[in-house]
C-alpha positions in Angstrom: -7.3 19.0 20.1 -7.7 15.5 18.4 -11.0 14.6 16.7 -13.2 11.9 18.0 -11.3 9.5 15.8 -8.0 10.7 17.2 -9.3 10.0 20.7 -10.2 6.5 19.7 -6.7 6.0 18.3 -5.1 7.3 21.6 -7.2 5.1 23.7 -6.4 2.0 21.6 -2.7 3.1 21.6 -2.6 3.3 25.4 -4.1 -0.2 25.6 -1.6 -1.8 23.3 1.3 -0.3 25.2 0.5 -2.6 28.1 -0.7 -5.6 26.0 0.7 -8.1 23.6 2.6 -6.8 20.6 0.0 -8.6 18.4 -2.6 -5.9 19.3 -0.2 -3.3 18.0 0.1 -5.1 14.7 -3.7 -5.6 14.4 -4.3 -1.9 15.1 -1.5 -0.7 12.7 -3.0 -2.7 9.9 -6.6 -1.7 10.6 -5.9 2.1 10.9 -4.2 2.1 7.5 -7.7 1.8 6.0 -8.8 5.3 7.1 -6.7 7.4 4.8 -9.3 10.1 4.7 -10.1 10.3 8.4 -8.6 13.2 10.2 -7.3 12.2 13.7 -5.3 15.4 14.5 -4.6 18.6 12.7 -1.2 20.4 13.0 -1.7 23.6 11.1 -2.0 22.8 7.5 -0.9 19.2 8.0 -3.6 16.6 8.7 -2.6 13.6 10.8 -4.5 10.4 9.9 -5.2 7.5 12.3 -2.3 5.3 11.1 0.2 8.2 11.5 -1.1 9.0 15.0 -1.0 5.4 16.1 2.6 5.1 14.8 3.7 6.8 18.0 2.3 4.0 20.1 3.5 1.4 17.6 7.1 2.6 18.0 6.8 2.8 21.7 5.5 -0.8 21.9 8.4 -2.0 19.8 10.9 0.0 21.8 9.6 -1.5 25.1 9.7 -5.0 23.6 13.1 -5.0 21.9 14.8 -1.7 22.7 16.5 0.6 20.3 19.1 -2.0 19.3 16.4 -4.4 18.3 14.7 -1.8 16.1 18.1 -0.7 14.7 18.9 -4.3 13.7 16.3 -4.0 10.9 18.5 -1.2 9.4 21.9 -2.8 9.6 24.0 -2.8 6.5 23.4 -6.3 5.4 19.6 -6.0 5.6 17.2 -4.5 3.0 16.3 -1.8 5.6 19.7 -0.2 5.3 18.8 0.8 1.8 15.4 2.1 2.9 17.3 4.2 5.5 19.6 5.5 2.8 16.5 6.4 0.8 15.0 8.2 3.8 18.2 10.2 4.5 18.6 11.2 0.9 14.8 12.0 0.5 14.5 14.1 3.7 17.8 16.0 2.9 16.6 16.5 -0.6 13.2 17.8 0.5 14.9 20.4 2.6 17.7 21.5 0.4 17.1 20.8 -3.3 14.0 23.0 -3.8 16.1 25.9 -2.4 19.4 25.1 -4.1 17.7 24.6 -7.5 15.0 27.2 -7.0 13.6 28.3 -10.4 15.9 25.9 -12.3 12.9 24.0 -13.8 9.1 24.2 -14.0 7.1 21.7 -11.9 3.6 20.6 -11.1 3.9 21.2 -7.4 2.4 19.2 -4.5 1.1 22.2 -2.5 -2.0 22.3 -0.2 -2.2 26.0 -0.6 -3.1 25.7 -4.3 -6.7 25.1 -5.4 -8.0 24.1 -8.8 -6.1 22.4 -11.6 -2.4 21.9 -11.2 -0.4 24.5 -13.1 3.3 24.6 -14.0 5.3 26.7 -11.6 9.0 27.4 -11.0 10.6 24.9 -8.6 10.6 26.1 -5.0 9.8 24.9 -1.5 6.2 23.7 -1.1 4.1 22.0 1.6 4.6 18.7 -0.1 8.3 18.7 0.8 7.4 18.7 4.5 4.5 16.3 4.4 6.2 13.7 2.2 9.4 13.8 4.3 7.3 13.1 7.4 5.5 10.3 5.7 8.8 8.7 4.6 10.2 8.9 8.1 7.0 7.2 9.3 7.3 4.5 6.7 10.8 3.8 7.8 9.6 3.4 11.4 6.8 1.1 10.4 9.2 -1.1 8.6 11.8 -1.2 11.3 9.3 -1.9 14.1 7.4 -4.6 12.2 10.7 -6.2 11.4 11.6 -6.2 15.1 8.2 -7.8 16.0 8.7 -10.5 13.4 11.7 -11.9 15.4 9.2 -13.2 18.0 7.2 -16.5 17.7 3.8 -16.0 16.4 4.5 -12.6 14.8 4.0 -13.9 11.2 0.6 -15.3 12.3 -0.2 -12.0 13.9 0.6 -10.1 10.7 -1.5 -12.4 8.6 -4.4 -12.0 11.0 -3.9 -8.2 10.9 -4.2 -8.2 7.1 -7.2 -10.5 7.3 -8.8 -8.0 9.7 -7.9 -5.1 7.3 -9.4 -7.0 4.3 -12.6 -7.7 6.2 -12.9 -4.0 7.1 -12.1 -2.9 3.5 -14.6 -5.3 2.0 -17.2 -4.2 4.5 -16.6 -0.6 3.7 -16.9 -1.3 -0.1 -20.2 -3.2 0.4 -21.6 -0.5 2.6 -20.6 2.2 0.1 -22.2 0.3 -2.8 -25.5 -0.6 -1.0 -26.0 2.8 0.6 -25.5 4.6 -2.7 -28.1 2.4 -4.2 -30.4 3.5 -1.4 -29.6 7.1 -1.9 -27.6 7.5 1.3 -24.0 8.7 1.9 -23.0 6.8 5.0 -19.2 6.7 4.3 -18.9 10.4 4.5 -18.8 10.0 8.3 -15.2 8.7 8.1 -14.1 11.0 5.3 -13.3 14.1 7.4 -9.9 15.1 5.9 -9.8 18.1 3.7 -9.4 16.2 0.4 -11.5 16.4 -2.8 -14.1 13.7 -2.4 -15.2 12.1 -5.6 -17.4 9.4 -4.1 -21.0 8.8 -5.3 -20.1 9.0 -9.0 -21.5 6.5 -11.5 -20.2 5.0 -14.7 -22.5 3.1 -17.1 -25.2 3.0 -14.5 -22.9 1.4 -11.9 -21.7 3.2 -8.8 -18.0 3.8 -8.6 -17.0 2.1 -5.3 -14.8 4.2 -3.1 -15.1 2.7 0.3 -13.2 4.8 2.8 -11.2 6.6 0.1 -11.7 9.7 -2.0 -12.0 8.0 -5.4 -12.4 4.6 -6.9 -8.8 4.5 -8.1 -7.5 4.9 -4.6 -9.9 2.2 -3.3 -8.7 -0.2 -6.1 -5.0 0.6 -5.4 -5.5 -0.3 -1.7 -7.7 -3.3 -2.2 -5.7 -5.1 -5.0 -2.7 -5.9 -2.7 -5.1 -7.3 0.0 -6.7 -9.5 -2.7 -3.3 -10.7 -3.8 -2.1 -11.4 -0.3 -5.2 -13.5 0.5 -5.1 -15.3 -2.9 -1.6 -16.4 -2.3 -2.3 -17.6 1.2 -5.2 -19.7 -0.2 -2.8 -21.1 -2.9 -0.4 -22.1 -0.1 -3.1 -23.7 2.0 -2.7 -21.2 4.9 -6.2 -20.9 6.6 -7.6 -21.6 3.1 -11.3 -21.1 4.0 -10.8 -17.6 5.4 -8.2 -16.6 2.8 -10.2 -17.9 -0.1 -13.4 -16.2 1.1 -11.6 -12.9 1.5 -9.9 -13.2 -1.9 -13.2 -13.9 -3.6 -14.9 -10.9 -1.8 -12.1 -8.5 -2.6 -11.8 -9.7 -6.2 -15.5 -9.2 -6.7 -15.4 -5.7 -5.4 -12.4 -4.9 -7.7 -14.4 -6.1 -10.7 -17.4 -4.1 -9.6 -15.5 -1.0 -8.9 -15.5 0.4 -12.5 -11.9 1.4 -12.0 -9.5 1.2 -14.9 -6.7 0.9 -12.3 -8.3 -2.2 -10.9 -8.7 -3.9 -14.3 -5.3 -3.1 -15.6 -3.7 -3.9 -12.2 -5.5 -7.3 -12.0 -4.4 -8.2 -15.6 -0.8 -7.2 -14.9 -0.7 -9.1 -11.6 -2.1 -12.2 -13.2 0.8 -12.1 -15.6 3.1 -12.1 -12.6 1.1 -15.1 -11.1 1.7 -17.1 -14.3 5.5 -17.1 -13.5 5.0 -17.6 -9.7 6.2 -20.8 -8.2 4.3 -21.4 -5.0 5.3 -25.0 -5.1 8.7 -24.0 -3.8 7.0 -22.9 -0.5 4.3 -25.6 -0.2 4.4 -28.6 -2.7 0.6 -28.9 -2.7 0.2 -25.3 -3.9 0.9 -26.4 -7.5 -2.4 -28.3 -7.6 -4.3 -25.3 -6.2 -2.7 -23.0 -8.7 -3.6 -25.3 -11.6 -7.1 -25.6 -10.4 -7.4 -21.8 -10.1 -6.3 -21.3 -13.7 -8.6 -24.1 -15.0 -11.6 -22.8 -13.2 -10.9 -19.2 -14.2 -10.4 -20.1 -17.8 -13.5 -22.2 -18.1 -15.7 -19.6 -16.3 -14.3 -16.9 -18.5 -14.9 -18.7 -21.8 -18.3 -20.0 -20.9 -19.4 -16.6 -19.6 -18.2 -14.8 -22.7 -19.9 -17.3 -25.0 -23.2 -17.1 -23.1 -23.2 -13.3 -23.2 -22.3 -13.1 -26.9 -24.9 -15.6 -27.9 -27.9 -14.9 -25.7 -27.3 -11.4 -24.4 -26.0 -9.2 -27.2 -27.2 -6.0 -25.6 -25.2 -6.8 -22.5 -22.2 -7.6 -24.6 -22.3 -4.2 -26.3 -22.7 -2.5 -22.9 -19.7 -4.3 -21.5 -17.6 -3.5 -24.6 -18.5 0.2 -24.2 -17.8 0.0 -20.5 -14.3 -1.5 -21.0 -13.6 1.0 -23.7 -14.5 3.9 -21.4 -12.6 2.7 -18.3 -9.5 1.2 -19.9 -9.0 1.6 -23.7 -10.0 5.3 -24.0 -8.7 6.4 -20.6 -5.4 7.7 -22.0 -7.3 9.9 -24.5 -9.6 11.5 -21.9 -8.9 14.9 -20.4 -7.8 13.2 -17.2 -5.5 10.9 -19.1 -3.9 13.7 -21.0 -3.4 15.8 -17.8 -1.7 12.8 -16.1 0.5 12.1 -19.0 1.6 15.7 -19.0 2.6 15.3 -15.3 4.7 12.3 -16.2 6.3 14.0 -19.2 7.2 17.0 -17.1 8.5 14.8 -14.3 11.0 13.2 -16.7 11.9 16.7 -18.0 12.6 17.8 -14.4 15.0 14.8 -14.0 16.9 15.7 -17.1 17.0 19.5 -16.3 18.4 18.8 -12.9 21.1 16.5 -14.4 19.8 13.4 -12.6 19.9 15.0 -9.1 16.1 15.3 -8.8 13.9 18.2 -7.6 13.5 17.0 -4.0 11.0 14.7 -2.3 7.5 16.1 -2.5 8.3 18.9 -5.0 6.2 17.5 -7.8 3.2 15.3 -8.5 3.1 12.7 -11.3 0.8 9.8 -12.3 3.2 6.9 -11.9 5.3 5.8 -9.0 8.3 5.2 -11.3 8.2 8.8 -12.5 7.8 10.0 -8.9 10.9 8.2 -7.7 13.0 9.3 -10.7 11.9 13.0 -10.7 11.8 13.5 -6.9 14.8 11.5 -5.7 17.0 11.4 -8.8 19.6 8.8 -9.7 20.8 8.3 -6.1 17.2 7.7 -4.8 16.5 5.3 -7.7 19.6 3.2 -6.7 18.9 3.2 -3.0 15.2 2.4 -3.3 15.8 -0.1 -6.0 18.3 -1.9 -3.8 15.7 -2.0 -1.0 13.0 -3.5 -3.2 15.4 -6.0 -4.8 16.8 -7.3 -1.5 13.3 -7.5 0.0 11.8 -9.3 -2.9 14.6 -11.5 -4.1 16.6 -12.6 -1.0 16.3 -16.4 -0.8 14.5 -17.8 2.3 15.8 -20.8 4.2 13.7 -24.0 4.0 14.2 -24.5 7.7 11.6 -21.8 8.6 8.1 -23.1 9.5 5.8 -23.5 6.4 3.4 -20.9 7.9 6.1 -18.2 8.1 7.3 -19.0 4.6 3.7 -18.8 3.3 3.1 -15.4 4.8 6.5 -14.2 3.6 5.6 -15.3 0.0 2.2 -13.7 0.1 3.7 -10.5 1.5 6.2 -10.3 -1.4 3.3 -10.7 -3.9 1.4 -8.0 -2.0 4.4 -5.7 -2.5 4.4 -6.5 -6.2 0.7 -5.7 -6.5 1.2 -2.4 -4.7 4.1 -1.5 -7.0 2.0 -2.4 -10.1 -1.0 -0.2 -9.2 1.4 2.6 -8.0 3.2 2.5 -11.3 -0.2 3.0 -13.0 -1.6 5.9 -10.9 0.4 7.0 -7.8 1.0 10.7 -7.7 3.3 10.9 -4.7 6.0 8.8 -3.1 3.9 7.6 -0.1 2.7 4.0 -0.6 1.0 3.6 2.8 1.9 1.7 5.9 0.5 -1.6 4.6 3.2 -1.7 1.9 5.9 -1.4 4.6 4.2 -4.1 6.8 4.4 -6.3 3.7 8.0 -5.3 3.1 9.0 -6.2 6.7 7.4 -9.6 6.3 9.0 -10.1 2.9 12.6 -9.4 4.2 12.6 -10.7 7.8 13.3 -14.3 6.8 16.9 -14.9 5.7 18.9 -17.6 4.1 19.8 -18.9 7.6 17.1 -19.7 10.1 17.9 -18.4 13.6 16.1 -19.4 16.7 12.9 -17.5 17.3 12.8 -15.4 20.4 10.2 -16.7 22.9 7.9 -14.1 24.3 8.6 -13.3 27.9 6.1 -11.7 30.3 7.0 -8.1 31.1 7.4 -8.8 34.8 10.0 -11.5 34.0 11.9 -9.1 31.8 11.8 -6.4 34.5 13.1 -8.8 37.1 16.0 -9.8 34.9 16.9 -6.2 34.2 16.6 -5.5 37.9 
């Protein structure tokens, strides 16, 4: 039987089946926040709200555009074709490679039956092969269905509103987590019902490590940074600037307060990307906003640093120690050493299998780059690299409306932010449904601007078919 959260998902799913596709987009975005909430249990596999709602998401897309419309996202000239190739190779590899190469190399397995610290074991089938294969198929469906929705008028606005809603919920969860911890309460445990190790409630340097709806602060930061980047870029482009700016400030503040090294390094790396960004190609006025942002940030940073050094030396020392603990000394900690050993072994697995890989879900690592290389091998690297390249680099026609181009630009930066934090800390291939919503928005606009499909009432469509 589904949990109470699963029942909520089912009720909302039934409602969106007979409503506007916009409701499906909003719900898909919102449910992705609850990555530790168990909606349904199938043996040892836990189904989360976003995965359960995917059934209704696919049905709504199929009712709206049919199988051909969904399949169009995966045609050979589209980025989705390469994601389909990645999915076929990944699922086939998850089934066959751990058996064909059994015992050929030692791995740190992704296995729910194991408890305690990860230990090297001979390569063989594990539960991670099944779960990661299912997640990859789900990601492909999220991408294809969202791509199909985006062919309709108003779909880009619906996606932007869905991400705004998700950011509001994520920021609210972070604030509640921070405030209730200060009050000695543990409110967020109500939505953390999945059987994962929960590291919430920890402190560092006297500050609570914000986890929100996630198991640890690193996961919260990895999820929040792309939302911050998406809202920041929409503010730069003048798309609903008051709301986008307020959400960017809120999410950015929580990232700075999170005490997460992933958040700090990820923010710094993304700002390097933002230096080379050219939002003026989308909206000419964005250049002024971007310059204003850099000037304000630089002045505030310099003045704040000077004030703390001159008038608050105790705080300066505490901040220095804090940064050293969370960032500079992270690699030398026991956790850092363990994670580096995962990455080293992952590259060893790639070499010992002669570039074939050990199969999707066979090993854990501490970098998405190593995960792709070791799990999927050379074929998977090429296929997934082609998907990312075509989604991020395909030129967009200037004939599209500015609002759609703005959301597309922000979605591409959201993808980049996700890849940055995943390269720092991701242990498995699954990047979450939000990433593939971004990917659909990033690749649905082409060099040629076709006419948008007008939304027809269902009774009109039924009469035409009749």
